[in-house]
N, CA, C and O atoms as a GROMACS GRO file, in nm:
protein
  604
    1MET      N    1  -8.397  -7.272   8.888
    1MET     CA    2  -8.446  -7.392   8.823
    1MET      C    3  -8.331  -7.484   8.790
    1MET      O    4  -8.214  -7.444   8.793
    2PHE      N    5  -8.364  -7.603   8.759
    2PHE     CA    6  -8.263  -7.703   8.728
    2PHE      C    7  -8.227  -7.695   8.581
    2PHE      O    8  -8.313  -7.670   8.495
    3SER      N    9  -8.102  -7.716   8.553
    3SER     CA   10  -8.058  -7.707   8.414
    3SER      C   11  -8.092  -7.833   8.336
    3SER      O   12  -8.112  -7.826   8.215
    4ASP      N   13  -8.100  -7.941   8.401
    4ASP     CA   14  -8.141  -8.062   8.331
    4ASP      C   15  -8.219  -8.152   8.428
    4ASP      O   16  -8.220  -8.131   8.549
    5ILE      N   17  -8.281  -8.249   8.372
    5ILE     CA   18  -8.367  -8.338   8.450
    5ILE      C   19  -8.286  -8.423   8.548
    5ILE      O   20  -8.339  -8.465   8.651
    6GLY      N   21  -8.161  -8.448   8.517
    6GLY     CA   22  -8.076  -8.529   8.606
    6GLY      C   23  -8.056  -8.464   8.741
    6GLY      O   24  -8.062  -8.532   8.844
    7GLN      N   25  -8.033  -8.332   8.743
    7GLN     CA   26  -8.017  -8.262   8.871
    7GLN      C   27  -8.146  -8.265   8.951
    7GLN      O   28  -8.144  -8.280   9.073
    8TRP      N   29  -8.257  -8.251   8.883
    8TRP     CA   30  -8.387  -8.253   8.951
    8TRP      C   31  -8.410  -8.388   9.019
    8TRP      O   32  -8.457  -8.396   9.132
    9ARG      N   33  -8.375  -8.495   8.946
    9ARG     CA   34  -8.392  -8.630   9.002
    9ARG      C   35  -8.304  -8.651   9.124
    9ARG      O   36  -8.346  -8.713   9.222
   10MET      N   37  -8.182  -8.599   9.119
   10MET     CA   38  -8.092  -8.615   9.234
   10MET      C   39  -8.146  -8.540   9.355
   10MET      O   40  -8.139  -8.592   9.467
   11ARG      N   41  -8.198  -8.423   9.336
   11ARG     CA   42  -8.251  -8.346   9.449
   11ARG      C   43  -8.378  -8.414   9.505
   11ARG      O   44  -8.397  -8.415   9.626
   12ARG      N   45  -8.464  -8.471   9.417
   12ARG     CA   46  -8.583  -8.542   9.463
   12ARG      C   47  -8.542  -8.663   9.546
   12ARG      O   48  -8.604  -8.692   9.649
   13ALA      N   49  -8.440  -8.732   9.502
   13ALA     CA   50  -8.395  -8.851   9.573
   13ALA      C   51  -8.334  -8.815   9.708
   13ALA      O   52  -8.336  -8.896   9.801
   14ALA      N   53  -8.280  -8.696   9.720
   14ALA     CA   54  -8.218  -8.655   9.845
   14ALA      C   55  -8.320  -8.606   9.947
   14ALA      O   56  -8.282  -8.569  10.058
   15GLY      N   57  -8.448  -8.604   9.913
   15GLY     CA   58  -8.552  -8.566  10.007
   15GLY      C   59  -8.591  -8.420  10.000
   15GLY      O   60  -8.664  -8.373  10.088
   16GLU      N   61  -8.545  -8.347   9.902
   16GLU     CA   62  -8.581  -8.206   9.891
   16GLU      C   63  -8.707  -8.186   9.807
   16GLU      O   64  -8.754  -8.074   9.791
   17GLY      N   65  -8.762  -8.294   9.755
   17GLY     CA   66  -8.879  -8.282   9.668
   17GLY      C   67  -9.007  -8.282   9.749
   17GLY      O   68  -9.005  -8.282   9.872
   18GLY      N   69  -9.117  -8.281   9.678
   18GLY     CA   70  -9.248  -8.283   9.742
   18GLY      C   71  -9.344  -8.196   9.665
   18GLY      O   72  -9.311  -8.141   9.560
   19PHE      N   73  -9.464  -8.185   9.718
   19PHE     CA   74  -9.565  -8.104   9.654
   19PHE      C   75  -9.567  -7.967   9.719
   19PHE      O   76  -9.546  -7.952   9.839
   20THR      N   77  -9.592  -7.868   9.638
   20THR     CA   78  -9.606  -7.734   9.694
   20THR      C   79  -9.750  -7.714   9.738
   20THR      O   80  -9.839  -7.790   9.700
   21LEU      N   81  -9.773  -7.613   9.816
   21LEU     CA   82  -9.908  -7.583   9.863
   21LEU      C   83 -10.000  -7.550   9.746
   21LEU      O   84 -10.118  -7.586   9.747
   22ILE      N   85  -9.947  -7.482   9.647
   22ILE     CA   86 -10.027  -7.446   9.528
   22ILE      C   87 -10.073  -7.573   9.457
   22ILE      O   88 -10.189  -7.583   9.418
   23GLU      N   89  -9.983  -7.669   9.439
   23GLU     CA   90 -10.020  -7.794   9.372
   23GLU      C   91 -10.128  -7.868   9.450
   23GLU      O   92 -10.223  -7.920   9.391
   24LEU      N   93 -10.115  -7.872   9.581
   24LEU     CA   94 -10.216  -7.938   9.663
   24LEU      C   95 -10.351  -7.866   9.655
   24LEU      O   96 -10.455  -7.932   9.650
   25MET      N   97 -10.350  -7.735   9.654
   25MET     CA   98 -10.474  -7.658   9.646
   25MET      C   99 -10.542  -7.678   9.510
   25MET      O  100 -10.665  -7.681   9.502
   26ILE      N  101 -10.464  -7.692   9.405
   26ILE     CA  102 -10.522  -7.719   9.273
   26ILE      C  103 -10.590  -7.855   9.272
   26ILE      O  104 -10.700  -7.869   9.218
   27VAL      N  105 -10.528  -7.955   9.331
   27VAL     CA  106 -10.588  -8.089   9.339
   27VAL      C  107 -10.717  -8.085   9.420
   27VAL      O  108 -10.817  -8.146   9.381
   28VAL      N  109 -10.716  -8.015   9.532
   28VAL     CA  110 -10.836  -8.003   9.614
   28VAL      C  111 -10.947  -7.933   9.536
   28VAL      O  112 -11.063  -7.973   9.544
   29ALA      N  113 -10.914  -7.829   9.462
   29ALA     CA  114 -11.014  -7.757   9.383
   29ALA      C  115 -11.073  -7.846   9.274
   29ALA      O  116 -11.194  -7.842   9.251
   30VAL      N  117 -10.991  -7.924   9.207
   30VAL     CA  118 -11.040  -8.015   9.103
   30VAL      C  119 -11.134  -8.119   9.164
   30VAL      O  120 -11.239  -8.149   9.107
   31ILE      N  121 -11.097  -8.175   9.278
   31ILE     CA  122 -11.183  -8.274   9.345
   31ILE      C  123 -11.315  -8.210   9.387
   31ILE      O  124 -11.420  -8.274   9.376
   32ALA      N  125 -11.311  -8.087   9.436
   32ALA     CA  126 -11.435  -8.019   9.477
   32ALA      C  127 -11.527  -7.996   9.358
   32ALA      O  128 -11.648  -8.014   9.371
   33VAL      N  129 -11.473  -7.957   9.245
   33VAL     CA  130 -11.556  -7.936   9.125
   33VAL      C  131 -11.618  -8.068   9.080
   33VAL      O  132 -11.737  -8.072   9.047
   34LEU      N  133 -11.540  -8.175   9.077
   34LEU     CA  134 -11.593  -8.305   9.038
   34LEU      C  135 -11.702  -8.352   9.135
   34LEU      O  136 -11.804  -8.407   9.092
   35ALA      N  137 -11.682  -8.330   9.263
   35ALA     CA  138 -11.783  -8.370   9.362
   35ALA      C  139 -11.911  -8.288   9.346
   35ALA      O  140 -12.021  -8.342   9.361
   36ALA      N  141 -11.897  -8.159   9.317
   36ALA     CA  142 -12.015  -8.074   9.300
   36ALA      C  143 -12.098  -8.118   9.180
   36ALA      O  144 -12.220  -8.100   9.179
   37ILE      N  145 -12.035  -8.174   9.081
   37ILE     CA  146 -12.107  -8.224   8.963
   37ILE      C  147 -12.164  -8.364   8.989
   37ILE      O  148 -12.277  -8.393   8.951
   38ALA      N  149 -12.086  -8.449   9.052
   38ALA     CA  150 -12.124  -8.590   9.068
   38ALA      C  151 -12.229  -8.614   9.175
   38ALA      O  152 -12.316  -8.700   9.156
   39TYR      N  153 -12.226  -8.542   9.286
   39TYR     CA  154 -12.314  -8.572   9.398
   39TYR      C  155 -12.463  -8.557   9.364
   39TYR      O  156 -12.541  -8.646   9.399
   40PRO      N  157 -12.507  -8.449   9.298
   40PRO     CA  158 -12.649  -8.441   9.262
   40PRO      C  159 -12.692  -8.554   9.168
   40PRO      O  160 -12.804  -8.605   9.180
   41ASN      N  161 -12.605  -8.592   9.076
   41ASN     CA  162 -12.639  -8.703   8.988
   41ASN      C  163 -12.648  -8.834   9.065
   41ASN      O  164 -12.734  -8.917   9.036
   42TYR      N  165 -12.562  -8.853   9.162
   42TYR     CA  166 -12.568  -8.971   9.247
   42TYR      C  167 -12.702  -8.977   9.321
   42TYR      O  168 -12.764  -9.083   9.329
   43LEU      N  169 -12.747  -8.863   9.375
   43LEU     CA  170 -12.874  -8.860   9.447
   43LEU      C  171 -12.991  -8.898   9.356
   43LEU      O  172 -13.082  -8.969   9.398
   44LYS      N  173 -12.988  -8.851   9.231
   44LYS     CA  174 -13.094  -8.886   9.136
   44LYS      C  175 -13.096  -9.036   9.108
   44LYS      O  176 -13.202  -9.098   9.108
   45TYR      N  177 -12.978  -9.095   9.086
   45TYR     CA  178 -12.973  -9.238   9.058
   45TYR      C  179 -13.013  -9.320   9.180
   45TYR      O  180 -13.076  -9.424   9.166
   46ALA      N  181 -12.977  -9.276   9.298
   46ALA     CA  182 -13.016  -9.346   9.420
   46ALA      C  183 -13.168  -9.342   9.437
   46ALA      O  184 -13.229  -9.443   9.474
   47SER      N  185 -13.230  -9.227   9.410
   47SER     CA  186 -13.376  -9.216   9.419
   47SER      C  187 -13.443  -9.307   9.317
   47SER      O  188 -13.543  -9.372   9.347
   48ARG      N  189 -13.387  -9.311   9.199
   48ARG     CA  190 -13.442  -9.396   9.094
   48ARG      C  191 -13.435  -9.543   9.135
   48ARG      O  192 -13.528  -9.619   9.108
   49GLY      N  193 -13.328  -9.582   9.198
   49GLY     CA  194 -13.314  -9.721   9.244
   49GLY      C  195 -13.413  -9.756   9.354
   49GLY      O  196 -13.472  -9.864   9.354
   50ARG      N  197 -13.431  -9.664   9.450
   50ARG     CA  198 -13.527  -9.689   9.558
   50ARG      C  199 -13.670  -9.690   9.506
   50ARG      O  200 -13.755  -9.758   9.562
   51ARG      N  201 -13.697  -9.616   9.400
   51ARG     CA  202 -13.831  -9.612   9.342
   51ARG      C  203 -13.871  -9.749   9.289
   51ARG      O  204 -13.990  -9.783   9.291
   52GLY      N  205 -13.776  -9.827   9.244
   52GLY     CA  206 -13.804  -9.962   9.194
   52GLY      C  207 -13.866 -10.050   9.301
   52GLY      O  208 -13.950 -10.135   9.270
   53GLU      N  209 -13.826 -10.030   9.425
   53GLU     CA  210 -13.883 -10.107   9.535
   53GLU      C  211 -14.032 -10.077   9.550
   53GLU      O  212 -14.112 -10.167   9.574
   54ALA      N  213 -14.069  -9.950   9.537
   54ALA     CA  214 -14.209  -9.912   9.549
   54ALA      C  215 -14.291  -9.965   9.431
   54ALA      O  216 -14.404 -10.010   9.450
   55GLN      N  217 -14.235  -9.961   9.313
   55GLN     CA  218 -14.306 -10.014   9.196
   55GLN      C  219 -14.333 -10.163   9.213
   55GLN      O  220 -14.443 -10.210   9.186
   56GLU      N  221 -14.232 -10.235   9.257
   56GLU     CA  222 -14.247 -10.379   9.278
   56GLU      C  223 -14.351 -10.408   9.387
   56GLU      O  224 -14.431 -10.500   9.374
   57ALA      N  225 -14.350 -10.329   9.494
   57ALA     CA  226 -14.445 -10.350   9.603
   57ALA      C  227 -14.588 -10.321   9.558
   57ALA      O  228 -14.681 -10.392   9.595
   58LEU      N  229 -14.605 -10.217   9.477
   58LEU     CA  230 -14.740 -10.187   9.426
   58LEU      C  231 -14.791 -10.298   9.334
   58LEU      O  232 -14.909 -10.332   9.338
   59LEU      N  233 -14.703 -10.355   9.254
   59LEU     CA  234 -14.745 -10.465   9.168
   59LEU      C  235 -14.778 -10.591   9.250
   59LEU      O  236 -14.873 -10.663   9.216
   60ARG      N  237 -14.701 -10.617   9.357
   60ARG     CA  238 -14.735 -10.728   9.446
   60ARG      C  239 -14.868 -10.704   9.515
   60ARG      O  240 -14.947 -10.796   9.534
   61LEU      N  241 -14.893 -10.578   9.553
   61LEU     CA  242 -15.018 -10.542   9.618
   61LEU      C  243 -15.135 -10.563   9.522
   61LEU      O  244 -15.240 -10.613   9.562
   62ALA      N  245 -15.117 -10.527   9.396
   62ALA     CA  246 -15.223 -10.547   9.296
   62ALA      C  247 -15.253 -10.696   9.278
   62ALA      O  248 -15.369 -10.734   9.265
   63THR      N  249 -15.150 -10.779   9.279
   63THR     CA  250 -15.170 -10.923   9.268
   63THR      C  251 -15.244 -10.976   9.391
   63THR      O  252 -15.335 -11.058   9.378
   64ALA      N  253 -15.207 -10.928   9.509
   64ALA     CA  254 -15.276 -10.969   9.631
   64ALA      C  255 -15.421 -10.923   9.629
   64ALA      O  256 -15.509 -10.995   9.676
   65GLN      N  257 -15.446 -10.807   9.577
   65GLN     CA  258 -15.583 -10.756   9.566
   65GLN      C  259 -15.667 -10.845   9.475
   65GLN      O  260 -15.783 -10.874   9.505
   66GLU      N  261 -15.610 -10.889   9.364
   66GLU     CA  262 -15.686 -10.976   9.273
   66GLU      C  263 -15.716 -11.112   9.338
   66GLU      O  264 -15.823 -11.167   9.318
   67ARG      N  265 -15.621 -11.164   9.414
   67ARG     CA  266 -15.648 -11.289   9.488
   67ARG      C  267 -15.758 -11.268   9.590
   67ARG      O  268 -15.846 -11.352   9.606
   68TYR      N  269 -15.753 -11.154   9.661
   68TYR     CA  270 -15.855 -11.122   9.761
   68TYR      C  271 -15.992 -11.109   9.692
   68TYR      O  272 -16.092 -11.159   9.744
   69TYR      N  273 -15.996 -11.044   9.577
   69TYR     CA  274 -16.122 -11.026   9.503
   69TYR      C  275 -16.178 -11.161   9.458
   69TYR      O  276 -16.300 -11.182   9.463
   70ALA      N  277 -16.092 -11.252   9.413
   70ALA     CA  278 -16.137 -11.384   9.369
   70ALA      C  279 -16.199 -11.463   9.485
   70ALA      O  280 -16.287 -11.546   9.464
   71THR      N  281 -16.152 -11.437   9.607
   71THR     CA  282 -16.202 -11.508   9.724
   71THR      C  283 -16.327 -11.444   9.783
   71THR      O  284 -16.423 -11.514   9.814
   72TYR      N  285 -16.328 -11.311   9.798
   72TYR     CA  286 -16.434 -11.242   9.870
   72TYR      C  287 -16.526 -11.157   9.782
   72TYR      O  288 -16.620 -11.096   9.832
   73ASN      N  289 -16.502 -11.153   9.653
   73ASN     CA  290 -16.582 -11.076   9.557
   73ASN      C  291 -16.582 -10.926   9.588
   73ASN      O  292 -16.679 -10.856   9.557
   74LYS      N  293 -16.476 -10.878   9.648
   74LYS     CA  294 -16.454 -10.735   9.671
   74LYS      C  295 -16.305 -10.715   9.695
   74LYS      O  296 -16.233 -10.810   9.726
   75TYR      N  297 -16.260 -10.592   9.679
   75TYR     CA  298 -16.119 -10.562   9.703
   75TYR      C  299 -16.096 -10.532   9.850
   75TYR      O  300 -16.186 -10.487   9.921
   76ALA      N  301 -15.975 -10.557   9.895
   76ALA     CA  302 -15.938 -10.532  10.034
   76ALA      C  303 -15.929 -10.381  10.060
   76ALA      O  304 -15.893 -10.304   9.971
   77ALA      N  305 -15.964 -10.341  10.182
   77ALA     CA  306 -15.959 -10.200  10.218
   77ALA      C  307 -15.833 -10.164  10.297
   77ALA      O  308 -15.803 -10.046  10.315
   78SER      N  309 -15.760 -10.265  10.343
   78SER     CA  310 -15.642 -10.239  10.425
   78SER      C  311 -15.529 -10.336  10.390
   78SER      O  312 -15.552 -10.455  10.365
   79VAL      N  313 -15.409 -10.284  10.388
   79VAL     CA  314 -15.293 -10.368  10.358
   79VAL      C  315 -15.267 -10.465  10.472
   79VAL      O  316 -15.239 -10.583  10.449
   80THR      N  317 -15.277 -10.418  10.594
   80THR     CA  318 -15.243 -10.503  10.708
   80THR      C  319 -15.361 -10.586  10.758
   80THR      O  320 -15.345 -10.704  10.789
   81THR      N  321 -15.479 -10.527  10.766
   81THR     CA  322 -15.594 -10.598  10.822
   81THR      C  323 -15.651 -10.701  10.725
   81THR      O  324 -15.664 -10.819  10.759
   82ASP      N  325 -15.684 -10.658  10.603
   82ASP     CA  326 -15.749 -10.749  10.507
   82ASP      C  327 -15.649 -10.841  10.436
   82ASP      O  328 -15.672 -10.961  10.425
   83LEU      N  329 -15.540 -10.783  10.388
   83LEU     CA  330 -15.443 -10.863  10.313
   83LEU      C  331 -15.345 -10.939  10.403
   83LEU      O  332 -15.268 -11.023  10.356
   84LYS      N  333 -15.349 -10.908  10.533
   84LYS     CA  334 -15.266 -10.976  10.633
   84LYS      C  335 -15.116 -10.957  10.612
   84LYS      O  336 -15.036 -11.045  10.645
   85TRP      N  337 -15.077 -10.842  10.556
   85TRP     CA  338 -14.935 -10.810  10.549
   85TRP      C  339 -14.892 -10.763  10.687
   85TRP      O  340 -14.969 -10.696  10.756
   86SER      N  341 -14.772 -10.796  10.728
   86SER     CA  342 -14.727 -10.762  10.863
   86SER      C  343 -14.713 -10.610  10.882
   86SER      O  344 -14.734 -10.560  10.992
   87THR      N  345 -14.678 -10.540  10.777
   87THR     CA  346 -14.663 -10.395  10.786
   87THR      C  347 -14.688 -10.332  10.650
   87THR      O  348 -14.670 -10.396  10.546
   88ALA      N  349 -14.729 -10.207  10.650
   88ALA     CA  350 -14.749 -10.135  10.525
   88ALA      C  351 -14.623 -10.060  10.484
   88ALA      O  352 -14.616 -10.007  10.373
   89THR      N  353 -14.524 -10.054  10.573
   89THR     CA  354 -14.399  -9.986  10.543
   89THR      C  355 -14.305 -10.083  10.473
   89THR      O  356 -14.287 -10.196  10.518
   90LEU      N  357 -14.244 -10.039  10.364
   90LEU     CA  358 -14.150 -10.125  10.293
   90LEU      C  359 -14.024 -10.144  10.377
   90LEU      O  360 -13.992 -10.059  10.460
   91PRO      N  361 -13.953 -10.254  10.357
   91PRO     CA  362 -13.836 -10.285  10.442
   91PRO      C  363 -13.731 -10.173  10.449
   91PRO      O  364 -13.668 -10.155  10.553
   92SER      N  365 -13.712 -10.099  10.341
   92SER     CA  366 -13.612  -9.992  10.343
   92SER      C  367 -13.660  -9.870  10.422
   92SER      O  368 -13.580  -9.786  10.461
   93GLY      N  369 -13.791  -9.861  10.445
   93GLY     CA  370 -13.847  -9.746  10.514
   93GLY      C  371 -13.867  -9.625  10.426
   93GLY      O  372 -13.899  -9.517  10.475
   94ASN      N  373 -13.849  -9.641  10.295
   94ASN     CA  374 -13.861  -9.528  10.203
   94ASN      C  375 -14.002  -9.506  10.149
   94ASN      O  376 -14.029  -9.401  10.091
   95TYR      N  377 -14.090  -9.602  10.167
   95TYR     CA  378 -14.229  -9.589  10.122
   95TYR      C  379 -14.323  -9.657  10.221
   95TYR      O  380 -14.286  -9.753  10.288
   96VAL      N  381 -14.447  -9.605  10.227
   96VAL     CA  382 -14.554  -9.667  10.305
   96VAL      C  383 -14.670  -9.691  10.208
   96VAL      O  384 -14.709  -9.601  10.134
   97LEU      N  385 -14.725  -9.812  10.210
   97LEU     CA  386 -14.835  -9.848  10.121
   97LEU      C  387 -14.969  -9.822  10.187
   97LEU      O  388 -14.986  -9.839  10.308
   98SER      N  389 -15.066  -9.779  10.105
   98SER     CA  390 -15.203  -9.760  10.154
   98SER      C  391 -15.300  -9.791  10.041
   98SER      O  392 -15.265  -9.790   9.923
   99ILE      N  393 -15.424  -9.819  10.080
   99ILE     CA  394 -15.531  -9.850   9.984
   99ILE      C  395 -15.646  -9.755  10.010
   99ILE      O  396 -15.684  -9.732  10.125
  100ALA      N  397 -15.703  -9.700   9.902
  100ALA     CA  398 -15.819  -9.610   9.912
  100ALA      C  399 -15.919  -9.649   9.804
  100ALA      O  400 -15.882  -9.711   9.704
  101PRO      N  401 -16.047  -9.612   9.822
  101PRO     CA  402 -16.146  -9.638   9.717
  101PRO      C  403 -16.116  -9.558   9.591
  101PRO      O  404 -16.050  -9.453   9.597
  102LEU      N  405 -16.164  -9.607   9.478
  102LEU     CA  406 -16.150  -9.531   9.354
  102LEU      C  407 -16.219  -9.396   9.368
  102LEU      O  408 -16.312  -9.381   9.448
  103THR      N  409 -16.174  -9.299   9.293
  103THR     CA  410 -16.234  -9.166   9.299
  103THR      C  411 -16.382  -9.174   9.266
  103THR      O  412 -16.421  -9.236   9.167
  104GLY      N  413 -16.464  -9.113   9.348
  104GLY     CA  414 -16.609  -9.115   9.329
  104GLY      C  415 -16.677  -9.231   9.399
  104GLY      O  416 -16.799  -9.244   9.390
  105SER      N  417 -16.604  -9.313   9.468
  105SER     CA  418 -16.660  -9.427   9.539
  105SER      C  419 -16.635  -9.410   9.689
  105SER      O  420 -16.545  -9.338   9.731
  106THR      N  421 -16.717  -9.478   9.768
  106THR     CA  422 -16.700  -9.469   9.913
  106THR      C  423 -16.638  -9.594   9.974
  106THR      O  424 -16.595  -9.592  10.089
  107ASP      N  425 -16.632  -9.702   9.897
  107ASP     CA  426 -16.569  -9.824   9.950
  107ASP      C  427 -16.485  -9.889   9.840
  107ASP      O  428 -16.490  -9.851   9.724
  108THR      N  429 -16.409  -9.987   9.880
  108THR     CA  430 -16.317 -10.052   9.787
  108THR      C  431 -16.376 -10.178   9.723
  108THR      O  432 -16.303 -10.258   9.665
  109SER      N  433 -16.508 -10.198   9.733
  109SER     CA  434 -16.566 -10.320   9.681
  109SER      C  435 -16.558 -10.327   9.528
  109SER      O  436 -16.549 -10.437   9.472
  110THR      N  437 -16.562 -10.214   9.460
  110THR     CA  438 -16.560 -10.215   9.313
  110THR      C  439 -16.426 -10.173   9.255
  110THR      O  440 -16.402 -10.195   9.136
  111GLY      N  441 -16.340 -10.114   9.333
  111GLY     CA  442 -16.210 -10.070   9.282
  111GLY      C  443 -16.128 -10.004   9.391
  111GLY      O  444 -16.181  -9.968   9.497
  112TYR      N  445 -16.000  -9.987   9.366
  112TYR     CA  446 -15.912  -9.930   9.466
  112TYR      C  447 -15.802  -9.848   9.399
  112TYR      O  448 -15.777  -9.861   9.279
  113ILE      N  449 -15.740  -9.766   9.478
  113ILE     CA  450 -15.617  -9.696   9.440
  113ILE      C  451 -15.513  -9.729   9.546
  113ILE      O  452 -15.530  -9.697   9.663
  114ALA      N  453 -15.405  -9.793   9.505
  114ALA     CA  454 -15.295  -9.825   9.596
  114ALA      C  455 -15.190  -9.715   9.581
  114ALA      O  456 -15.153  -9.679   9.469
  115THR      N  457 -15.143  -9.664   9.692
  115THR     CA  458 -15.046  -9.555   9.692
  115THR      C  459 -14.922  -9.594   9.770
  115THR      O  460 -14.931  -9.651   9.879
  116ALA      N  461 -14.807  -9.564   9.713
  116ALA     CA  462 -14.680  -9.578   9.784
  116ALA      C  463 -14.635  -9.436   9.818
  116ALA      O  464 -14.591  -9.361   9.731
  117THR      N  465 -14.649  -9.399   9.944
  117THR     CA  466 -14.617  -9.264   9.990
  117THR      C  467 -14.469  -9.256  10.026
  117THR      O  468 -14.420  -9.335  10.106
  118ALA      N  469 -14.399  -9.160   9.966
  118ALA     CA  470 -14.255  -9.144   9.988
  118ALA      C  471 -14.226  -9.104  10.132
  118ALA      O  472 -14.298  -9.024  10.191
  119GLN      N  473 -14.119  -9.160  10.187
  119GLN     CA  474 -14.073  -9.131  10.323
  119GLN      C  475 -13.922  -9.112  10.320
  119GLN      O  476 -13.857  -9.146  10.222
  120ALA      N  477 -13.868  -9.060  10.426
  120ALA     CA  478 -13.722  -9.052  10.451
  120ALA      C  479 -13.647  -8.993  10.332
  120ALA      O  480 -13.682  -8.885  10.283
  121ALA      N  481 -13.546  -9.063  10.286
  121ALA     CA  482 -13.460  -9.012  10.178
  121ALA      C  483 -13.537  -8.998  10.047
  121ALA      O  484 -13.498  -8.919   9.961
  122GLN      N  485 -13.644  -9.072  10.031
  122GLN     CA  486 -13.719  -9.068   9.905
  122GLN      C  487 -13.803  -8.942   9.890
  122GLN      O  488 -13.858  -8.918   9.783
  123LEU      N  489 -13.814  -8.862   9.994
  123LEU     CA  490 -13.890  -8.737   9.984
  123LEU      C  491 -13.828  -8.641   9.883
  123LEU      O  492 -13.896  -8.553   9.832
  124ARG      N  493 -13.698  -8.657   9.854
  124ARG     CA  494 -13.631  -8.571   9.755
  124ARG      C  495 -13.660  -8.613   9.612
  124ARG      O  496 -13.629  -8.538   9.519
  125ASP      N  497 -13.719  -8.730   9.592
  125ASP     CA  498 -13.745  -8.780   9.458
  125ASP      C  499 -13.849  -8.693   9.390
  125ASP      O  500 -13.953  -8.663   9.449
  126ALA      N  501 -13.822  -8.654   9.267
  126ALA     CA  502 -13.913  -8.566   9.194
  126ALA      C  503 -14.045  -8.634   9.160
  126ALA      O  504 -14.145  -8.566   9.137
  127CYS      N  505 -14.048  -8.766   9.157
  127CYS     CA  506 -14.172  -8.838   9.123
  127CYS      C  507 -14.274  -8.833   9.236
  127CYS      O  508 -14.394  -8.845   9.210
  128GLY      N  509 -14.230  -8.818   9.357
  128GLY     CA  510 -14.323  -8.811   9.470
  128GLY      C  511 -14.385  -8.945   9.501
  128GLY      O  512 -14.316  -9.048   9.499
  129ASN      N  513 -14.515  -8.946   9.528
  129ASN     CA  514 -14.588  -9.068   9.562
  129ASN      C  515 -14.629  -9.140   9.434
  129ASN      O  516 -14.667  -9.076   9.336
  130LEU      N  517 -14.620  -9.272   9.434
  130LEU     CA  518 -14.660  -9.353   9.320
  130LEU      C  519 -14.796  -9.416   9.348
  130LEU      O  520 -14.823  -9.457   9.460
  131THR      N  521 -14.881  -9.424   9.245
  131THR     CA  522 -15.012  -9.486   9.261
  131THR      C  523 -15.038  -9.587   9.150
  131THR      O  524 -14.988  -9.574   9.038
  132LEU      N  525 -15.117  -9.687   9.185
  132LEU     CA  526 -15.162  -9.790   9.091
  132LEU      C  527 -15.305  -9.824   9.130
  132LEU      O  528 -15.332  -9.853   9.246
  133ASP      N  529 -15.397  -9.820   9.033
  133ASP     CA  530 -15.536  -9.850   9.068
  133ASP      C  531 -15.580  -9.985   9.012
  133ASP      O  532 -15.503 -10.052   8.942
  134SER      N  533 -15.703 -10.023   9.043
  134SER     CA  534 -15.756 -10.152   9.002
  134SER      C  535 -15.772 -10.164   8.851
  134SER      O  536 -15.791 -10.274   8.800
  135ARG      N  537 -15.766 -10.054   8.780
  135ARG     CA  538 -15.776 -10.055   8.633
  135ARG      C  539 -15.637 -10.052   8.569
  135ARG      O  540 -15.624 -10.034   8.448
  136ASN      N  541 -15.533 -10.070   8.651
  136ASN     CA  542 -15.393 -10.071   8.609
  136ASN      C  543 -15.345  -9.935   8.558
  136ASN      O  544 -15.253  -9.929   8.476
  137ASN      N  545 -15.406  -9.827   8.606
  137ASN     CA  546 -15.357  -9.694   8.574
  137ASN      C  547 -15.246  -9.659   8.671
  137ASN      O  548 -15.262  -9.670   8.793
  138LYS      N  549 -15.133  -9.619   8.617
  138LYS     CA  550 -15.017  -9.585   8.699
  138LYS      C  551 -14.993  -9.435   8.692
  138LYS      O  552 -15.000  -9.375   8.584
  139SER      N  553 -14.965  -9.373   8.808
  139SER     CA  554 -14.937  -9.230   8.808
  139SER      C  555 -14.847  -9.195   8.925
  139SER      O  556 -14.810  -9.281   9.005
  140GLN      N  557 -14.811  -9.067   8.933
  140GLN     CA  558 -14.727  -9.016   9.041
  140GLN      C  559 -14.773  -8.877   9.077
  140GLN      O  560 -14.839  -8.810   8.997
  141SER      N  561 -14.738  -8.834   9.196
  141SER     CA  562 -14.780  -8.701   9.241
  141SER      C  563 -14.683  -8.592   9.196
  141SER      O  564 -14.719  -8.474   9.197
  142GLY      N  565 -14.562  -8.629   9.158
  142GLY     CA  566 -14.462  -8.530   9.118
  142GLY      C  567 -14.441  -8.527   8.968
  142GLY      O  568 -14.526  -8.572   8.890
  143SER      N  569 -14.328  -8.473   8.928
  143SER     CA  570 -14.293  -8.458   8.788
  143SER      C  571 -14.210  -8.576   8.739
  143SER      O  572 -14.113  -8.616   8.804
  144ALA      N  573 -14.249  -8.632   8.625
  144ALA     CA  574 -14.175  -8.746   8.570
  144ALA      C  575 -14.058  -8.701   8.484
  144ALA      O  576 -13.973  -8.783   8.450
  145THR      N  577 -14.052  -8.575   8.449
  145THR     CA  578 -13.951  -8.530   8.354
  145THR      C  579 -13.816  -8.498   8.418
  145THR      O  580 -13.714  -8.503   8.350
  146SER      N  581 -13.813  -8.465   8.545
  146SER     CA  582 -13.688  -8.420   8.605
  146SER      C  583 -13.599  -8.535   8.654
  146SER      O  584 -13.481  -8.513   8.682
  147ASN      N  585 -13.652  -8.656   8.667
  147ASN     CA  586 -13.570  -8.766   8.718
  147ASN      C  587 -13.606  -8.896   8.649
  147ASN      O  588 -13.623  -8.999   8.715
  148GLY      N  589 -13.619  -8.894   8.520
  148GLY     CA  590 -13.648  -9.015   8.446
  148GLY      C  591 -13.795  -9.052   8.452
  148GLY      O  592 -13.878  -8.976   8.501
  149ASN      N  593 -13.825  -9.167   8.401
  149ASN     CA  594 -13.961  -9.218   8.395
  149ASN      C  595 -13.999  -9.274   8.532
  149ASN      O  596 -13.930  -9.361   8.584
  150CYS      N  597 -14.109  -9.226   8.590
  150CYS     CA  598 -14.148  -9.271   8.722
  150CYS      C  599 -14.201  -9.414   8.721
  150CYS      O  600 -14.188  -9.484   8.821
  151TRP      N  601 -14.258  -9.456   8.613
  151TRP     CA  602 -14.308  -9.593   8.602
  151TRP      C  603 -14.237  -9.656   8.489
  151TRP      O  604 -14.260  -9.772   8.458
   0.00000   0.00000   0.00000
């Protein structure tokens, strides 16, 4: 070992310094532990952010349904055919929208349930599929407790 810091500095300046393999392995281990903790949390926050797109789309769909009802005195049965949306898939590709009659009904003339079905990366989201009906009831097919509030 060096007797004083001055000798150590001179040897470092002469090119004999550097990191040892042990020091590098410790840094790699610390980075691996941090990544193991951070990555699952990142996935949760990313899912939560993508979920906002589905919530917004369902609310736009509800508004379009009310306009359709004011014109035709019934709710639309299809996102693309009746409401004339170009596609039922959201731009990110993480959700697909659909419309179904209220439970216990055979048609959408008196009410509907709009569903945003999770696709692609959003399949890992604990909330699952999001639904909004004509009575403004909001729900999800998965658990709301494991990844924040679904609505």
